[in-house]
KEMAR-714697 format. One record per residue: chain; residue in one letter; y, z, x negated of N, C-alpha, C in turn; residue number from 0. Coordinates in nm, 2 decimals, always signed. Atoms other than C-alpha are relative to their C-alpha. Layout:
 cadena residuo nnorth    nup  neast canorth   caup caeast cnorth    cup  ceast num
      A       A      Y      Z      X       Y      Z      X      Y      Z      X NUM
...
//
This chain:
 cadena residuo nnorth    nup  neast canorth   caup caeast cnorth    cup  ceast num
      A       M  +0.11  +0.07  -0.06   +4.99 -12.60  -9.97  -0.08  -0.07  -0.11   0
      A       H  +0.07  +0.07  +0.11   +4.89 -12.85 -10.25  +0.11  -0.05  -0.09   1
      A       G  -0.09  +0.07  +0.09   +5.06 -13.04 -10.54  +0.08  -0.10  +0.08   2
      A       T  -0.09  +0.09  -0.07   +5.34 -13.28 -10.45  -0.06  -0.13  +0.03   3
      A       G  +0.06  +0.13  -0.02   +5.14 -13.60 -10.49  -0.11  +0.02  +0.11   4
      A       R  +0.10  -0.02  -0.10   +4.86 -13.45 -10.28  +0.06  +0.02  +0.14   5
      A       Q  -0.08  -0.02  -0.12   +5.11 -13.34 -10.02  +0.04  -0.13  +0.07   6
      A       D  -0.04  +0.13  -0.05   +5.25 -13.68  -9.98  -0.11  -0.08  +0.06   7
      A       F  +0.11  +0.07  -0.05   +4.91 -13.83  -9.94  -0.05  +0.06  +0.13   8
      A       L  +0.04  -0.06  -0.12   +4.82 -13.58  -9.67  +0.10  -0.03  +0.12   9
      A       I  -0.10  +0.04  -0.10   +5.15 -13.65  -9.49  -0.02  -0.14  +0.05  10
      A       R  +0.03  +0.14  -0.04   +5.08 -14.02  -9.49  -0.12  -0.01  +0.09  11
      A       A  +0.12  +0.01  -0.08   +4.74 -13.96  -9.35  +0.03  +0.05  +0.15  12
      A       L  -0.04  -0.05  -0.14   +4.89 -13.76  -9.05  +0.08  -0.11  +0.07  13
      A       Q  -0.09  +0.11  -0.06   +5.15 -14.04  -9.00  -0.08  -0.12  +0.05  14
      A       H  +0.09  +0.11  -0.04   +4.86 -14.28  -8.97  -0.11  +0.04  +0.10  15
      A       G  +0.09  -0.05  -0.11   +4.69 -14.07  -8.71  -0.13  +0.06  -0.04  16
      A       K  +0.12  -0.06  +0.05   +4.43 -13.90  -8.93  +0.01  +0.15  -0.02  17
      A       P  -0.01  -0.14  +0.03   +4.35 -13.53  -8.94  -0.01  +0.03  -0.15  18
      A       I  +0.01  -0.04  +0.14   +4.38 -13.34  -9.27  -0.04  +0.14  -0.01  19
      A       S  +0.04  -0.13  +0.02   +4.26 -13.02  -9.42  +0.10  +0.06  -0.10  20
      A       I  -0.10  -0.06  +0.08   +4.51 -12.77  -9.57  -0.05  +0.14  -0.04  21
      A       L  +0.04  -0.14  +0.05   +4.48 -12.44  -9.77  +0.12  +0.09  +0.03  22
      A       I  -0.11  -0.09  -0.04   +4.69 -12.15  -9.63  +0.03  +0.09  -0.12  23
      A       E  -0.05  -0.09  +0.10   +4.91 -11.96  -9.87  +0.09  +0.10  +0.06  24
      A       G  -0.08  -0.10  -0.06   +5.06 -11.63  -9.77  -0.06  +0.05  +0.13  25
      A       N  +0.06  -0.07  -0.12   +5.00 -11.40  -9.47  +0.09  +0.01  +0.12  26
      A       C  -0.10  -0.01  -0.11   +5.29 -11.46  -9.23  -0.06  -0.04  +0.13  27
      A       M  +0.07  +0.03  -0.13   +5.04 -11.59  -8.97  -0.12  +0.09  +0.02  28
      A       H  +0.12  -0.09  -0.01   +4.79 -11.31  -9.03  +0.01  +0.08  +0.13  29
      A       P  +0.14  +0.03  +0.04   +4.55 -11.24  -8.87  -0.05  -0.13  +0.04  30
      A       L  +0.04  +0.13  -0.05   +4.54 -11.58  -8.71  -0.04  -0.09  -0.12  31
      A       L  +0.03  +0.08  +0.12   +4.56 -11.76  -9.05  +0.03  +0.09  -0.12  32
      A       V  -0.02  -0.10  +0.12   +4.51 -11.57  -9.38  +0.00  -0.08  -0.13  33
      A       H  -0.01  +0.06  +0.13   +4.57 -11.65  -9.74  -0.13  -0.04  -0.05  34
      A       G  +0.12  +0.05  +0.05   +4.31 -11.87  -9.89  -0.09  -0.07  +0.10  35
      A       Q  +0.08  +0.07  -0.11   +4.18 -12.00  -9.55  +0.03  -0.14  +0.00  36
      A       R  -0.01  +0.15  -0.01   +4.12 -12.37  -9.51  +0.00  -0.03  +0.15  37
      A       T  +0.00  +0.03  -0.14   +4.21 -12.51  -9.17  +0.04  -0.15  +0.02  38
      A       S  -0.03  +0.14  -0.03   +4.26 -12.85  -9.01  +0.13  -0.02  +0.07  39
      A       V  -0.12  +0.04  -0.06   +4.58 -13.02  -8.90  -0.01  -0.14  +0.06  40
      A       Y  +0.02  +0.13  -0.07   +4.59 -13.30  -8.64  +0.14  -0.06  +0.02  41
      A       P  -0.13  +0.07  -0.03   +4.87 -13.56  -8.58  +0.05  +0.06  +0.13  42
      A       P  -0.06  -0.07  -0.12   +5.11 -13.40  -8.32  +0.00  -0.10  +0.12  43
      A       D  -0.01  +0.07  -0.13   +5.09 -13.51  -7.96  +0.12  +0.07  +0.07  44
      A       E  -0.09  -0.08  -0.07   +5.27 -13.31  -7.70  +0.01  +0.14  -0.06  45
      A       I  -0.01  -0.14  +0.05   +5.41 -12.98  -7.84  +0.07  +0.09  +0.10  46
      A       K  -0.05  -0.09  -0.10   +5.50 -12.67  -7.65  +0.01  +0.14  -0.07  47
      A       E  -0.02  -0.14  +0.05   +5.60 -12.30  -7.71  -0.14  +0.06  -0.01  48
      A       G  +0.12  -0.07  +0.02   +5.31 -12.11  -7.86  -0.09  -0.08  -0.10  49
      A       D  +0.08  +0.08  +0.09   +5.16 -12.41  -8.06  +0.03  +0.04  -0.15  50
      A       V  -0.02  -0.02  +0.14   +5.11 -12.36  -8.43  +0.00  -0.14  -0.07  51
      A       V  -0.03  +0.14  +0.05   +5.25 -12.66  -8.62  +0.03  +0.00  -0.15  52
      A       L  -0.03  +0.02  +0.14   +5.29 -12.79  -8.97  +0.14  -0.07  -0.01  53
      A       V  -0.13  +0.06  +0.02   +5.65 -12.86  -9.07  +0.04  +0.01  -0.15  54
      A       R  -0.05  -0.01  +0.14   +5.84 -12.92  -9.40  +0.15  +0.04  +0.01  55
      A       D  -0.14  -0.05  -0.02   +6.16 -12.72  -9.44  +0.10  -0.06  -0.10  56
      A       Q  -0.11  +0.07  +0.08   +6.49 -12.80  -9.62  -0.02  +0.01  -0.15  57
      A       V  +0.03  -0.01  +0.15   +6.36 -12.68  -9.96  -0.14  -0.05  -0.03  58
      A       N  +0.12  +0.07  +0.02   +6.05 -12.89  -9.93  -0.13  +0.09  +0.00  59
      A       R  +0.12  -0.08  -0.02   +5.81 -12.61  -9.84  -0.07  -0.04  +0.13  60
      A       F  +0.08  +0.03  -0.12   +5.53 -12.67  -9.59  -0.04  +0.13  +0.07  61
      A       L  +0.02  -0.12  -0.08   +5.50 -12.41  -9.32  -0.09  -0.03  +0.12  62
      A       A  +0.08  +0.00  -0.12   +5.23 -12.35  -9.07  +0.04  +0.12  +0.09  63
      A       H  -0.06  -0.11  -0.08   +5.42 -12.15  -8.81  +0.00  -0.03  +0.15  64
      A       R  +0.01  +0.01  -0.14   +5.43 -12.09  -8.44  +0.13  -0.05  +0.06  65
      A       I  -0.12  +0.05  -0.08   +5.68 -12.27  -8.20  +0.04  +0.12  +0.09  66
      A       L  -0.05  -0.10  -0.09   +5.90 -12.01  -8.04  +0.07  -0.06  +0.12  67
      A       S  -0.07  +0.07  -0.11   +6.11 -12.25  -7.83  +0.02  -0.14  -0.04  68
      A       V  -0.03  +0.14  +0.01   +6.17 -12.61  -7.77  +0.12  -0.03  +0.10  69
      A       E  -0.12  +0.03  -0.09   +6.52 -12.71  -7.64  +0.04  -0.14  -0.04  70
      A       N  -0.03  +0.14  +0.03   +6.56 -13.09  -7.61  -0.08  -0.04  -0.13  71
      A       D  +0.07  +0.04  +0.13   +6.49 -13.21  -7.97  +0.00  +0.11  -0.10  72
      A       C  -0.01  -0.11  +0.09   +6.55 -12.87  -8.13  -0.12  +0.09  +0.01  73
      A       V  +0.12  -0.08  +0.00   +6.24 -12.67  -8.23  +0.02  +0.12  -0.09  74
      A       I  -0.01  -0.12  +0.08   +6.25 -12.31  -8.34  -0.14  +0.06  -0.03  75
      A       T  +0.13  -0.05  +0.03   +5.95 -12.18  -8.53  +0.01  +0.13  -0.08  76
      A       S  +0.01  -0.12  +0.08   +5.84 -11.86  -8.71  -0.14  +0.04  -0.03  77
      A       G  +0.13  -0.06  +0.02   +5.55 -11.69  -8.87  -0.02  +0.12  +0.09  78
      A       D  +0.03  -0.11  -0.10   +5.38 -11.44  -8.64  +0.05  +0.14  -0.06  79
      A       R  -0.03  -0.13  +0.06   +5.46 -11.16  -8.89  +0.14  +0.00  -0.06  80
      A       N  -0.13  +0.01  +0.06   +5.81 -11.28  -8.99  +0.11  +0.08  +0.08  81
      A       H  -0.10  -0.07  -0.06   +6.12 -11.08  -8.92  +0.11  -0.08  +0.06  82
      A       I  -0.09  +0.09  -0.06   +6.34 -11.38  -8.85  -0.06  -0.14  +0.02  83
      A       S  +0.05  +0.13  -0.02   +6.29 -11.73  -8.73  +0.04  -0.09  -0.11  84
      A       D  -0.04  +0.10  +0.10   +6.30 -12.04  -8.94  +0.12  -0.07  +0.04  85
      A       T  -0.11  +0.09  -0.03   +6.59 -12.27  -8.97  -0.05  -0.10  +0.11  86
      A       P  +0.05  +0.10  -0.10   +6.58 -12.50  -8.66  -0.04  -0.13  -0.05  87
      A       F  +0.05  +0.13  +0.04   +6.38 -12.82  -8.69  +0.03  -0.10  +0.11  88
      A       H  -0.01  +0.10  -0.10   +6.42 -13.15  -8.52  -0.15  -0.03  +0.04  89
      A       R  +0.13  +0.03  -0.04   +6.12 -13.25  -8.31  -0.08  -0.10  -0.09  90
      A       C  +0.07  +0.09  +0.09   +6.05 -13.54  -8.54  -0.04  +0.05  -0.13  91
      A       D  +0.04  -0.06  +0.12   +6.01 -13.30  -8.83  -0.14  +0.07  +0.01  92
      A       I  +0.14  -0.06  -0.02   +5.68 -13.17  -8.68  -0.10  -0.10  -0.06  93
      A       L  +0.10  +0.09  +0.06   +5.41 -13.32  -8.91  -0.13  +0.00  +0.06  94
      A       G  +0.13  +0.00  -0.06   +5.11 -13.20  -8.73  -0.02  +0.13  +0.08  95
      A       K  +0.04  -0.12  -0.08   +4.94 -12.94  -8.50  -0.12  +0.06  -0.07  96
      A       V  +0.11  -0.07  +0.06   +4.72 -12.68  -8.66  -0.11  +0.03  +0.10  97
      A       D  +0.12  -0.02  -0.09   +4.37 -12.65  -8.52  -0.02  +0.15  +0.02  98
      A       I  +0.03  -0.14  -0.03   +4.34 -12.31  -8.35  -0.11  +0.01  +0.10  99
      A       P  +0.11  -0.01  -0.10   +4.01 -12.22  -8.18  +0.05  +0.05  +0.14 100
      A       E  -0.05  -0.03  -0.14   +4.06 -12.19  -7.80  +0.00  +0.15  +0.03 101
      A       D  +0.01  -0.14  -0.03   +3.95 -11.83  -7.80  +0.11  +0.08  -0.08 102
      A       Q  -0.10  -0.06  +0.08   +4.23 -11.75  -8.05  +0.14  -0.04  +0.04 103
      A       Q  -0.13  +0.05  -0.04   +4.51 -11.93  -7.87  +0.06  +0.11  +0.10 104
      A       M  -0.07  -0.09  -0.09   +4.77 -11.72  -7.69  +0.05  -0.07  +0.12 105
      A       D  -0.06  +0.05  -0.12   +4.87 -11.77  -7.33  +0.15  +0.04  -0.01 106
      A       Q  -0.14  -0.03  +0.01   +5.24 -11.75  -7.25  +0.03  +0.14  +0.02 107
      A       S  -0.03  -0.14  -0.02   +5.22 -11.40  -7.12  -0.02  +0.09  -0.13 108
      A       A  +0.02  -0.07  +0.12   +5.08 -11.28  -7.45  +0.11  -0.03  -0.10 109
      A       L  -0.11  +0.04  +0.09   +5.34 -11.48  -7.64  +0.13  +0.08  +0.04 110
      A       N  -0.12  -0.07  -0.04   +5.62 -11.32  -7.43  -0.01  +0.15  -0.04 111
      A       S  +0.02  -0.14  +0.04   +5.47 -10.98  -7.50  +0.03  +0.03  -0.15 112
      A       M  -0.02  -0.01  +0.15   +5.48 -11.04  -7.88  +0.15  -0.02  -0.03 113
      A       Y  -0.14  +0.04  +0.02   +5.83 -11.19  -7.86  +0.08  +0.04  +0.12 114
      A       P  -0.08  -0.04  -0.12   +6.04 -10.99  -7.61  +0.13  -0.09  +0.01 115
      A       S  -0.11  +0.09  -0.02   +6.31 -11.21  -7.45  +0.13  +0.07  +0.02 116
      A       S  -0.13  -0.06  -0.01   +6.68 -11.15  -7.45  +0.10  -0.11  +0.04 117
      A       E  -0.10  +0.10  -0.03   +6.96 -11.34  -7.28  +0.12  +0.02  -0.08 118
      A       L  -0.11  -0.01  +0.09   +7.25 -11.41  -7.51  +0.12  -0.07  +0.05 119
      A       K  -0.13  +0.05  -0.03   +7.61 -11.47  -7.44  +0.10  +0.02  -0.12 120
      A       V  -0.09  -0.02  +0.11   +7.87 -11.53  -7.71  +0.15  -0.02  +0.05 121
      A       V  -0.14  +0.01  -0.05   +8.25 -11.47  -7.64  +0.08  -0.02  -0.13 122
      A       V  -0.08  +0.04  +0.13   +8.49 -11.63  -7.90  +0.15  -0.01  +0.04 123
      A       H  -0.15  +0.01  -0.01   +8.87 -11.61  -7.94  +0.03  -0.15  -0.01 124
      A       P  -0.04  +0.14  +0.00   +9.03 -11.95  -7.87  +0.06  -0.05  -0.14 125
      A       D  -0.05  +0.03  +0.13   +9.20 -11.94  -8.21  -0.11  -0.02  -0.11 126
      A       S  +0.11  +0.00  +0.09   +8.86 -11.91  -8.38  -0.09  -0.12  +0.01 127
      A       L  +0.10  +0.10  -0.03   +8.65 -12.18  -8.22  +0.05  -0.09  +0.11 128
      A       G  -0.04  +0.10  -0.09   +8.75 -12.50  -8.05  -0.09  -0.03  +0.11 129
      A       I  +0.09  +0.02  -0.12   +8.62 -12.60  -7.71  -0.11  -0.11  -0.03 130
      A       T  +0.10  +0.10  +0.03   +8.45 -12.91  -7.85  -0.12  +0.05  -0.08 131
      A       T  +0.10  -0.06  +0.08   +8.26 -12.71  -8.11  -0.08  +0.09  +0.08 132
      A       S  +0.07  -0.10  -0.09   +8.17 -12.44  -7.86  -0.10  -0.07  +0.09 133
      A       K  +0.09  +0.07  -0.09   +8.03 -12.69  -7.62  -0.12  -0.06  -0.08 134
      A       A  +0.11  +0.06  +0.08   +7.82 -12.86  -7.90  -0.10  +0.11  -0.03 135
      A       L  +0.09  -0.11  +0.03   +7.68 -12.53  -8.01  -0.08  +0.05  +0.12 136
      A       S  +0.06  -0.05  -0.13   +7.61 -12.42  -7.65  -0.11  -0.10  +0.04 137
      A       Q  +0.10  +0.09  -0.04   +7.43 -12.74  -7.57  -0.12  -0.01  -0.10 138
      A       A  +0.11  +0.01  +0.10   +7.23 -12.75  -7.90  -0.10  +0.11  +0.01 139
      A       F  +0.09  -0.11  +0.00   +7.09 -12.40  -7.86  -0.02  +0.07  +0.14 140
      A       A  +0.02  -0.06  -0.14   +7.11 -12.34  -7.48  +0.05  +0.14  +0.01 141
      A       V  -0.06  -0.13  +0.00   +7.34 -12.04  -7.53  +0.13  -0.01  +0.07 142
      A       D  -0.12  +0.00  -0.07   +7.63 -11.95  -7.31  +0.11  +0.05  -0.09 143
      A       I  -0.11  -0.03  +0.08   +7.95 -11.96  -7.52  +0.13  +0.00  +0.08 144
      A       V  -0.12  -0.01  -0.08   +8.27 -11.84  -7.36  +0.12  +0.01  -0.09 145
      A       I  -0.12  -0.01  +0.07   +8.62 -11.89  -7.49  +0.09  +0.09  +0.08 146
      A       E  -0.08  -0.10  -0.07   +8.84 -11.59  -7.40  +0.10  +0.06  -0.10 147
      A       E  -0.10  -0.05  +0.08   +9.17 -11.48  -7.54  +0.00  +0.16  -0.01 148
      A       N  +0.00  -0.15  +0.00   +9.15 -11.11  -7.44  -0.13  +0.05  +0.05 149
      A       P  +0.14  -0.03  -0.03   +8.80 -10.97  -7.45  -0.03  +0.13  +0.07 150
      A       V  +0.03  -0.14  -0.03   +8.84 -10.61  -7.35  -0.05  +0.02  +0.14 151
      A       S  +0.05  -0.02  -0.14   +8.81 -10.63  -6.97  -0.13  -0.07  +0.02 152
      A       L  +0.12  +0.07  -0.01   +8.53 -10.88  -7.00  -0.11  +0.09  -0.06 153
      A       L  +0.10  -0.08  +0.06   +8.34 -10.65  -7.24  -0.04  +0.12  +0.09 154
      A       L  +0.02  -0.11  -0.09   +8.38 -10.35  -7.01  -0.08  -0.04  +0.12 155
      A       S  +0.06  +0.05  -0.12   +8.28 -10.55  -6.71  -0.15  -0.03  -0.02 156
      A       L  +0.14  +0.03  +0.03   +7.96 -10.68  -6.87  -0.08  +0.12  -0.03 157
      A       Q  +0.08  -0.12  +0.03   +7.86 -10.34  -7.00  -0.03  +0.07  +0.13 158
      A       E  +0.03  -0.07  -0.12   +7.89 -10.20  -6.65  -0.12  -0.07  +0.08 159
      A       K  +0.10  +0.08  -0.06   +7.65 -10.48  -6.54  -0.13  +0.01  -0.08 160
      A       G  +0.12  -0.02  +0.08   +7.39 -10.37  -6.81  -0.01  -0.08  -0.12 161
      A       W  +0.01  +0.08  +0.13   +7.48 -10.60  -7.10  +0.02  +0.09  -0.12 162
      A       T  -0.03  -0.06  +0.13   +7.45 -10.47  -7.45  +0.10  -0.08  -0.08 163
      A       S  -0.11  +0.08  +0.06   +7.76 -10.56  -7.64  +0.00  +0.02  -0.16 164
      A       V  -0.02  +0.00  +0.14   +7.81 -10.64  -8.01  +0.13  -0.06  -0.04 165
      A       A  -0.13  +0.05  +0.06   +8.15 -10.68  -8.18  -0.02  -0.03  -0.14 166
      A       I  +0.02  +0.04  +0.14   +8.15 -10.88  -8.50  +0.13  +0.03  -0.07 167
      A       H  -0.12  -0.04  +0.08   +8.38 -10.73  -8.77  -0.04  -0.01  -0.14 168
      A       A  +0.04  +0.02  +0.14   +8.38 -10.82  -9.14  -0.02  +0.13  -0.08 169
      A       G  +0.02  -0.12  +0.08   +8.40 -10.46  -9.25  -0.11  +0.09  +0.06 170
      A       A  +0.11  -0.08  -0.06   +8.11 -10.33  -9.03  -0.10  +0.04  -0.11 171
      A       R  +0.10  -0.05  +0.10   +7.86 -10.12  -9.23  -0.13  -0.07  +0.02 172
      A       E  +0.13  +0.07  -0.02   +7.56 -10.29  -9.06  +0.02  -0.15  +0.01 173
      A       H  +0.01  +0.14  -0.02   +7.47 -10.65  -9.09  -0.07  -0.02  +0.13 174
      A       I  +0.06  +0.03  -0.13   +7.36 -10.82  -8.77  -0.15  +0.01  +0.00 175
      A       S  +0.14  +0.00  +0.02   +7.01 -10.84  -8.91  -0.06  +0.14  +0.01 176
      A       D  +0.05  -0.14  +0.00   +6.99 -10.46  -8.93  +0.00  +0.06  +0.14 177
      A       L  +0.00  -0.05  -0.13   +7.05 -10.41  -8.56  -0.14  +0.01  +0.06 178
      A       P  +0.13  -0.01  -0.06   +6.75 -10.29  -8.35  -0.02  -0.12  +0.09 179
      A       Q  +0.03  +0.10  -0.09   +6.57 -10.54  -8.14  +0.06  +0.03  +0.14 180
      A       I  -0.07  -0.02  -0.13   +6.77 -10.59  -7.82  -0.07  -0.09  +0.10 181
      A       T  +0.06  +0.08  -0.11   +6.59 -10.70  -7.51  +0.10  +0.00  +0.12 182
      A       G  -0.09  +0.01  -0.11   +6.76 -10.79  -7.18  +0.12  -0.08  -0.03 183
      A       K  -0.12  +0.08  +0.01   +7.12 -10.91  -7.18  +0.09  +0.05  -0.11 184
      A       M  -0.09  -0.03  +0.11   +7.33 -10.92  -7.50  +0.12  -0.09  -0.01 185
      A       V  -0.12  +0.08  +0.02   +7.69 -11.03  -7.54  +0.06  +0.03  -0.13 186
      A       V  -0.06  -0.02  +0.13   +7.85 -11.08  -7.88  +0.14  -0.06  +0.00 187
      A       F  -0.14  +0.04  +0.00   +8.22 -11.10  -7.94  +0.04  -0.03  -0.15 188
      A       V  -0.03  +0.06  +0.13   +8.35 -11.31  -8.23  +0.15  -0.04  -0.01 189
      A       G  -0.13  +0.04  +0.02   +8.70 -11.35  -8.37  +0.11  +0.10  +0.05 190
      A       Y  -0.10  -0.10  -0.06   +8.86 -11.03  -8.23  +0.01  +0.12  -0.10 191
      A       D  -0.02  -0.12  +0.08   +9.01 -10.72  -8.40  -0.07  +0.11  +0.06 192
      A       V  +0.07  -0.12  -0.04   +8.82 -10.40  -8.38  +0.07  +0.12  -0.06 193
      A       G  -0.08  -0.11  +0.05   +9.01 -10.07  -8.40  -0.07  +0.13  +0.05 194
      A       R  +0.06  -0.13  -0.05   +8.94  -9.70  -8.35  +0.01  +0.02  +0.15 195
      A       E  -0.02  -0.01  -0.15   +9.08  -9.72  -8.00  +0.03  -0.14  +0.05 196
      A       A  -0.03  +0.13  -0.06   +9.09 -10.01  -7.76  +0.15  -0.02  +0.03 197
      A       D  -0.14  +0.04  -0.03   +9.42 -10.19  -7.71  -0.01  -0.12  +0.08 198
      A       A  +0.03  +0.11  -0.09   +9.36 -10.40  -7.41  +0.11  -0.11  +0.00 199
      A       P  -0.11  +0.10  +0.00   +9.71 -10.57  -7.40  +0.00  -0.09  -0.12 200
      A       N  +0.01  +0.08  +0.12   +9.66 -10.69  -7.76  -0.14  -0.05  -0.03 201
      A       G  +0.14  +0.06  +0.02   +9.29 -10.78  -7.72  -0.08  +0.07  -0.11 202
      A       I  +0.07  -0.07  +0.11   +9.17 -10.51  -7.97  -0.12  +0.08  +0.07 203
      A       I  +0.11  -0.07  -0.05   +8.82 -10.38  -7.90  -0.01  +0.13  -0.07 204
      A       G  +0.02  -0.13  +0.05   +8.77 -10.01  -7.95  -0.14  +0.02  -0.05 205
      A       L  +0.14  -0.03  +0.06   +8.48  -9.88  -8.17  -0.09  +0.06  +0.11 206
      A       S  +0.09  -0.06  -0.10   +8.35  -9.68  -7.88  -0.03  -0.09  +0.12 207
      A       D  +0.02  +0.09  -0.12   +8.37  -9.97  -7.63  -0.13  -0.08  -0.02 208
      A       A  +0.12  +0.09  +0.03   +8.10 -10.19  -7.80  -0.12  +0.09  -0.02 209
      A       S  +0.12  -0.07  +0.03   +7.74 -10.08  -7.82  -0.03  +0.00  -0.15 210
      A       F  +0.02  +0.01  +0.14   +7.73 -10.20  -8.18  +0.11  -0.08  -0.06 211
      A       V  -0.09  +0.08  +0.08   +7.97 -10.33  -8.44  -0.08  -0.04  -0.13 212
      A       A  +0.08  +0.06  +0.11   +7.81 -10.56  -8.71  +0.08  -0.11  -0.06 213
      A       R  -0.06  +0.11  +0.07   +7.91 -10.82  -8.96  -0.11  -0.11  -0.01 214
      A       T  +0.10  +0.11  +0.02   +7.75 -11.17  -9.01  +0.00  -0.04  -0.14 215
      A       A  +0.00  +0.03  +0.14   +7.86 -11.21  -9.37  -0.10  +0.10  -0.08 216
      A       I  +0.09  -0.08  +0.07   +7.62 -11.07  -9.63  +0.07  +0.12  -0.07 217
      A       K  -0.08  -0.10  +0.07   +7.89 -10.88  -9.82  +0.11  +0.05  +0.09 218
      A       Y  -0.11  -0.06  -0.07   +8.15 -10.64  -9.67  +0.13  -0.08  -0.02 219
      A       W  -0.13  +0.06  +0.00   +8.48 -10.80  -9.58  +0.00  -0.15  -0.05 220
      A       D  +0.01  +0.15  +0.01   +8.36 -11.16  -9.65  +0.02  -0.06  +0.13 221
      A       N  -0.04  +0.06  -0.13   +8.52 -11.36  -9.37  -0.07  -0.13  +0.01 222
      A       L  +0.06  +0.13  -0.04   +8.31 -11.64  -9.22  +0.07  -0.06  +0.11 223
      A       N  -0.06  +0.07  -0.12   +8.45 -11.90  -8.99  -0.08  +0.03  +0.12 224
      A       A  +0.07  -0.04  -0.12   +8.36 -11.85  -8.63  -0.13  -0.09  +0.02 225
      A       E  +0.12  +0.09  -0.03   +8.12 -12.16  -8.62  -0.12  +0.06  -0.08 226
      A       V  +0.11  -0.05  +0.08   +7.91 -12.01  -8.91  -0.05  +0.13  +0.06 227
      A       S  +0.04  -0.13  -0.06   +7.92 -11.66  -8.74  -0.08  -0.02  +0.12 228
      A       V  +0.07  +0.02  -0.12   +7.81 -11.80  -8.41  -0.14  -0.05  -0.03 229
      A       A  +0.14  +0.05  +0.03   +7.52 -11.99  -8.57  -0.09  +0.11  -0.06 230
      A       A  +0.08  -0.11  +0.06   +7.41 -11.68  -8.76  -0.04  +0.09  +0.12 231
      A       I  +0.03  -0.08  -0.12   +7.43 -11.48  -8.43  -0.12  -0.06  +0.08 232
      A       I  +0.11  +0.06  -0.08   +7.21 -11.73  -8.25  -0.13  +0.01  -0.08 233
      A       G  +0.12  +0.00  +0.08   +6.96 -11.74  -8.54  -0.06  +0.14  +0.00 234
      A       F  +0.05  -0.13  +0.00   +6.93 -11.36  -8.56  -0.04  +0.05  +0.14 235
      A       H  +0.05  -0.03  -0.14   +6.90 -11.34  -8.18  -0.14  -0.05  +0.02 236
      A       M  +0.14  +0.05  -0.01   +6.58 -11.54  -8.22  -0.10  +0.07  -0.09 237
      A       R  +0.09  -0.07  +0.09   +6.43 -11.30  -8.47  -0.10  +0.08  +0.08 238
      A       R  +0.11  -0.06  -0.08   +6.11 -11.12  -8.37  -0.02  +0.14  -0.05 239
      A       T  +0.01  -0.14  +0.03   +6.00 -10.76  -8.38  -0.10  +0.04  -0.11 240
      A       T  +0.09  -0.03  +0.10   +5.71 -10.78  -8.62  +0.06  -0.01  -0.14 241
      A       L  -0.07  -0.01  +0.13   +5.81 -10.70  -8.98  -0.09  -0.05  -0.12 242
      A       C  +0.07  +0.05  +0.12   +5.68 -10.92  -9.27  +0.09  -0.10  -0.06 243
      A       H  -0.09  +0.10  +0.07   +5.86 -11.12  -9.53  -0.09  -0.09  -0.08 244
      A       G  +0.09  +0.09  +0.08   +5.56 -11.32  -9.65  +0.03  -0.14  +0.02 245
//
């Protein structure tokens, strides 16, 4: 955006209720905002899904990105051309609202068309994730998290009802980010063994039972604890279909 001193000055101006002018760098909001364009940012009032806002991320970058969802005080944003969403922000981290001409603003139906929705359920083995942690994650991200010792019958039952299933396994060839965009209902199983054949009595998911098998760790056979895996699953579930890494 600008140098550090200039940035701090602009942030203070917003905090005192004054609009500021910023210079856009990058094309992740193209064609709405393009590299080299100057635009205005106003102090935030009420924010909602679809608004383009200015935030500062954990590595001190300033992002002018669109709000994808607001759950309580948790705000999820992304550039319109980004492949994944940003790390969740707290509502108080919103610095300002970017001025978008009325004829360029998206209504909710257009936003839904750009970002297809998908219902997510996560099923976790009780030895992998405690009830307290599962409830905290569920409430924070408004995702249904189920603790289940034996997943096989539940997996088959949900697939019969039209759910797409994903089994998480550390040795899977595909990373969860490589999976195709899944719309509709998706259930992800964490903390279970995956074998060539299903073994229902021992809670082993067969390779042919799940729609996909994927890993959440970046490297093969790197084991992540269930809490990290569930957080990664929720994050990648919020990814969008347009492909740009600007």
